[in-house]
Each structure stands twice: as C-alpha cells, then as structure tokens.
C-alpha positions in Angstrom: 330.5 122.6 -11.8 332.1 125.9 -10.8 330.7 126.2 -7.2 333.2 128.0 -5.0 335.6 128.7 -8.0 337.4 132.0 -7.6 339.0 133.2 -10.9 342.7 134.1 -10.6 342.3 137.2 -12.7 339.7 139.8 -13.8 338.1 139.7 -17.2 339.2 142.6 -19.4 335.8 144.2 -19.2 335.9 144.1 -15.4 339.5 145.4 -15.3 338.5 148.3 -17.6 335.6 149.2 -15.4 337.8 149.3 -12.3 340.3 151.4 -14.2 337.5 153.8 -15.0 336.6 154.2 -11.4 333.6 151.8 -11.2 332.8 150.2 -7.9 332.1 146.4 -8.4 329.3 145.5 -6.1 329.2 141.7 -6.7 328.3 138.9 -9.0 324.7 138.2 -10.0 322.7 135.0 -10.5 322.2 133.5 -14.0 321.1 130.4 -15.8 323.9 127.8 -15.6 326.5 128.4 -18.2 324.2 131.0 -19.7 321.9 128.3 -20.9 318.3 129.4 -20.3 316.0 132.3 -20.7 314.4 132.7 -17.3 317.1 132.3 -14.7 315.3 129.2 -13.4 318.1 127.0 -14.5 320.6 128.4 -12.0 322.5 125.9 -9.8 321.9 128.3 -6.8 318.4 129.6 -6.7 315.5 131.0 -8.9 315.7 134.8 -9.5 312.4 136.8 -9.4 311.4 139.8 -11.5 311.6 142.8 -9.1 308.4 144.3 -10.6 306.3 141.2 -9.9 307.8 138.3 -7.8 305.5 135.8 -9.5 307.2 136.4 -12.8 310.7 135.6 -14.2 313.3 138.3 -15.0 314.2 136.6 -18.2 317.7 135.2 -18.9 320.3 134.0 -19.0 321.6 137.3 -17.4 318.4 137.6 -15.3 320.3 138.4 -12.1 322.0 141.4 -13.7 318.7 142.7 -15.1 316.9 142.2 -11.8 319.7 144.0 -9.9 319.5 147.0 -12.1 315.7 147.2 -12.1 315.7 146.9 -8.3 318.2 149.7 -7.9 320.7 147.4 -6.4 323.3 148.9 -8.7 323.6 151.6 -11.4 324.5 149.1 -14.2 325.6 145.6 -14.8 327.5 143.4 -17.2 326.0 140.2 -18.7 326.8 137.9 -21.6 324.6 137.8 -24.7 324.8 134.8 -27.0 321.3 134.7 -28.5 319.4 137.3 -26.4 320.6 136.7 -22.9 321.0 140.4 -22.1 318.4 142.0 -24.5 315.6 139.7 -23.4 315.9 140.1 -19.6 316.4 143.8 -20.1 313.0 143.9 -21.9 311.4 141.7 -19.2 312.7 144.1 -16.4 312.0 147.4 -18.2 315.6 148.5 -18.5 318.1 148.9 -21.3 320.2 146.0 -22.6 322.8 146.4 -25.3 324.7 143.6 -27.1 327.7 145.3 -28.8 329.1 144.4 -32.3 331.0 141.2 -32.0 334.7 142.0 -31.2 334.0 145.5 -29.9 334.4 144.3 -26.3 337.0 141.8 -25.3 335.9 138.3 -24.4 339.1 137.6 -22.4 337.9 136.2 -19.1 334.4 135.4 -20.3 333.2 131.9 -19.7 332.7 130.4 -23.1 329.3 129.1 -24.3 329.2 129.6 -28.1 332.4 131.4 -29.0 331.2 132.8 -32.4 328.1 134.3 -30.8 329.1 135.3 -27.2 329.6 138.9 -26.4 330.1 140.8 -23.1 327.1 143.2 -22.9 325.7 145.9 -20.7 322.6 146.6 -18.8 321.5 150.0 -17.4 318.5 152.1 -16.4 318.6 154.3 -19.5 320.4 154.6 -22.9 322.9 157.2 -21.6 324.1 155.0 -18.8 324.3 152.0 -21.2 326.4 154.1 -23.6 328.7 155.2 -20.7 329.2 151.6 -19.6 329.9 150.3 -23.1 332.3 153.1 -23.8 334.2 152.2 -20.7 334.7 148.5 -21.7 335.1 148.8 -25.5 338.4 148.7 -27.4 341.0 146.4 -28.8 342.5 143.7 -26.5 345.5 141.8 -27.8 344.6 138.9 -25.5 341.4 138.2 -27.4 342.0 137.0 -31.0 338.5 138.1 -32.0 338.9 141.6 -30.7 338.5 144.3 -33.4 341.5 146.6 -34.0 339.5 149.7 -33.4 339.5 152.4 -30.7 336.5 152.7 -28.4 333.9 154.8 -30.2 332.7 158.1 -28.9 329.1 157.1 -28.1 328.2 160.4 -26.5 328.1 162.1 -29.9 325.3 159.7 -31.0 322.9 161.6 -28.7 323.3 164.9 -30.6 320.4 165.8 -32.8 317.9 163.3 -31.2 315.8 161.2 -33.6 315.6 163.8 -36.4 316.6 162.2 -39.6 317.1 158.7 -38.1 316.1 155.9 -40.5 314.0 153.4 -38.5 313.5 150.0 -40.3 310.4 148.0 -39.6 310.8 144.4 -41.0 307.6 142.9 -42.3 308.7 139.4 -41.1 308.8 140.7 -37.5 305.1 141.6 -37.4 303.1 138.4 -38.1 299.8 136.8 -37.1 299.9 135.4 -33.6 301.8 138.2 -32.0 300.6 139.3 -28.5 298.3 142.2 -29.2 299.7 144.4 -26.4 303.3 143.8 -27.5 302.5 144.7 -31.1 300.6 147.8 -30.0 303.4 149.0 -27.7 306.1 148.5 -30.4 304.1 150.2 -33.1 303.3 153.1 -30.7 307.0 153.5 -30.2 307.5 153.6 -33.9 304.8 156.3 -34.2 306.6 158.3 -31.4 309.9 158.1 -33.3 308.2 159.4 -36.4 306.7 162.3 -34.5 310.3 163.1 -33.3 311.5 163.4 -36.8 312.6 159.8 -37.7 311.9 158.4 -41.1 310.1 155.0 -41.0 311.3 152.5 -43.6 309.7 149.1 -44.4 312.2 146.3 -44.7 312.4 142.7 -45.5 314.6 140.1 -43.8 313.6 137.1 -45.9 315.6 134.5 -44.0 314.1 135.3 -40.6 312.3 132.0 -40.3 315.6 130.1 -40.4 317.3 132.2 -37.7 316.1 130.1 -34.7 316.9 126.7 -36.2 320.3 128.0 -37.2 320.9 129.1 -33.6 319.7 125.8 -32.3 322.5 124.1 -34.2 325.4 126.5 -33.9 325.1 127.4 -30.2 324.9 123.8 -28.8 327.6 122.6 -31.2 330.0 125.2 -30.0 328.9 124.7 -26.4 329.7 121.0 -26.8 333.3 121.8 -27.7 333.7 124.6 -25.1 332.4 122.6 -22.1 334.7 119.7 -22.8 337.2 121.5 -20.6 335.1 120.8 -17.5 336.5 117.3 -16.9 337.4 117.5 -13.2 341.1 117.7 -13.8 342.3 121.3 -13.8 339.6 123.2 -12.0 335.9 123.0 -11.0 334.0 120.1 -9.4 335.7 116.7 -9.3 333.9 113.5 -8.2 335.6 111.6 -5.4 336.3 107.8 -5.6 336.5 107.4 -9.3 337.8 104.0 -10.5 339.8 105.4 -13.4 340.1 108.5 -15.6 337.2 107.6 -17.8 335.0 107.1 -14.8 336.1 110.4 -13.3 335.2 112.2 -16.5 331.8 110.6 -16.8 330.7 111.0 -13.2 332.1 114.5 -12.8 330.1 115.7 -15.7 327.0 113.6 -14.7 326.9 115.2 -11.2 328.5 118.6 -11.9 326.3 119.7 -14.8 322.6 120.5 -14.8 320.0 118.9 -17.0 319.7 121.8 -19.4 323.4 122.0 -19.9 323.7 118.3 -20.5 320.8 118.4 -23.0 322.6 121.1 -25.1 325.9 119.3 -25.0 324.2 116.1 -26.3 322.5 118.1 -29.1 325.7 119.8 -30.1 327.8 116.6 -30.0 325.3 115.0 -32.3 325.4 117.9 -34.7 329.2 117.7 -34.8 329.5 113.9 -35.1 330.8 112.1 -38.1 328.2 111.8 -40.8 326.1 114.7 -39.5 328.6 117.6 -39.5 327.9 118.6 -43.1 324.2 118.0 -42.9 323.7 120.1 -39.7 326.5 122.4 -38.5 328.0 123.3 -41.9 324.6 123.9 -43.4 323.6 126.1 -40.5 326.8 128.2 -41.0 325.9 128.7 -44.6 322.4 129.8 -43.8 323.9 132.1 -41.1 325.8 133.8 -43.9 322.5 134.4 -45.7 320.9 135.9 -42.6 324.0 138.2 -42.1 323.6 139.3 -45.8 320.0 140.2 -45.1 321.0 142.5 -42.3 323.8 144.0 -44.4 321.3 145.0 -47.0 318.8 146.2 -44.4 321.3 148.5 -42.8 322.0 150.2 -46.1 318.4 151.4 -45.9 318.0 152.0 -42.1 320.1 153.1 -39.2 318.2 151.0 -36.7 315.8 148.1 -36.9 312.7 147.7 -34.7 312.3 144.2 -33.2 309.6 143.2 -30.8 310.8 141.2 -27.7 310.3 137.5 -28.0 308.8 135.2 -25.4 311.3 132.9 -23.7 312.8 130.2 -25.9 314.5 127.0 -24.8 317.8 128.4 -25.8 319.0 132.0 -24.9 
C-alpha cells in the first residue's frame, strides 16, 4: 500500500535523534503495518535471524532487531503495540525496550492501534538502550497523547546496580507447558539477580489469562479505524481503471493490502459493528482496566517484573 512512499517530514523521534548527532543508516524491514510476529508478512521479503538463517528474527520490528544483532547499526527504532520490539529483541539476543505510553512522541508514527502503539528502542545492551531512549523521550505538543514531562535522566538508574532492587515473579507467568529451557534460563537470571543483591518477590497478576483475548479485540478494532485512511485518494497505492469511487476504494484495498492486514481489519470492523460494540470492544476495554489495576498493585511491591518471552502469536 505504501510502496515507494516518501514521507514529507521526519517523525519526532527521528528528528530528535538527528538533533542529538545520530547518523541515520536507513529503514528496516518489518511485517506489513506492524501486523505479525515473524517478519514473514512483509510486502518486500522475508527477514532472517542473523544468528541462524533458518529461523525468524521475530516481529513485527524484526528488521530492526536483525540489523542490531548483525552489527549493521549501533541501535534502531521500532514500534511496539503488543510485543513487536520486545519479542524480536528476545529472538535476536539484544535489548528491546517499550517506554511508558506517552514518554516518546508518536508524531510521524504510522498508526496501528493508537492506544497501544509506542515508538521503542533496540540496542546491543541496556546502556545503549537507555541512551537511545533518553535521546527521543520528552513532551511533544504535536502529539496529544504525549506526557507533559521532561526526558528522564536514565543514566542515574545504573548507579548501585541490582542491590535493593525488588524483582517481582508472577506466579501466572510460570505455568505447566512452558518450554523447559526457557523456564530454566529465566529462573537462572532471577537467581543471578538475587546473588547481586536484589530481593525476589512473588506476585500475582490474576487477570493474566484475559490479556491476549483483550488484545485480540482492541488492537484490530483500532487498526480497522486507522487503516480506513488508505483509500487510494490522498497517498499510497491507487488502483487504475476504477469504474467509480466505491470501486476504487474496494479494489485499492483488495490489491494494496496483504492477507494478514485484511484479516485484522475484518475482525476489528466486526468488533466495532452495531450490536457487537458493547459485547466485544467495550467489554475488552473494561477488562483492560482490570489488567492495568493488577500491574498497579504489583508495582507497589516490585520495581521490575520478570516475564519469560512468548512464542510468536498471530498478533504482535
């Protein structure tokens, strides 16, 4: 749909990186409209994991993760809606960080699910990730969701190491059926943190089982509304030879959008349709509030929460 499209301006995050002296190497491959978890849904080509070319790098920001892991760049930006930076970072053995919603401006970010999307960073280590995030964080009046806060001094977070850090381990995240090597690696990391002086705290996030169904409703519903702008009128692909405006809309979207994107648009449109809005989208938003409350209580007991990486899901 956006093949050959050249944006007329830089996103705020990119402009801030340039102002900080960063050298922009290029753009990386990704799942179409950030809809995927393996970078196999790209309209251009499949991206491989640089550690093993027979494996995927994760997604949707798989190109960014692969580029950092392959030393093609020192760091990269990606977008994270439901794991699209954190998951490929895990797959490629690097650091991926999704900031607090509103910490980084979304001005210039192609919208997927606006209440979830966030410009995020990928780097080789935690220090580089902190430097990248600090360079792009801060209030932006052009983004209505931007927090009215100054960029935090993330460097001070490294002072003192892990001593006194409260590390939360949710019981709902360690369940039967986990891959044994994943569980072992995560618990070994928890033991290492304890040896470094961290205090391990057992937590409960009771609404965890509803998180994925809630995401499956909210993300495609918002995507359905956001992607309505791709109609072949103002920018992007436009089918030739249409009989009338309705035919132009239909054929442009039929030929310009991939199968995964169309599937999510249909799911979202159904969830927002008359007679189903209250039963699906509105109810999902209410459960989302319960999940948010779970984390609010958890962070009163812990500074960080340990979460094993998930296998790829249909939505990222």
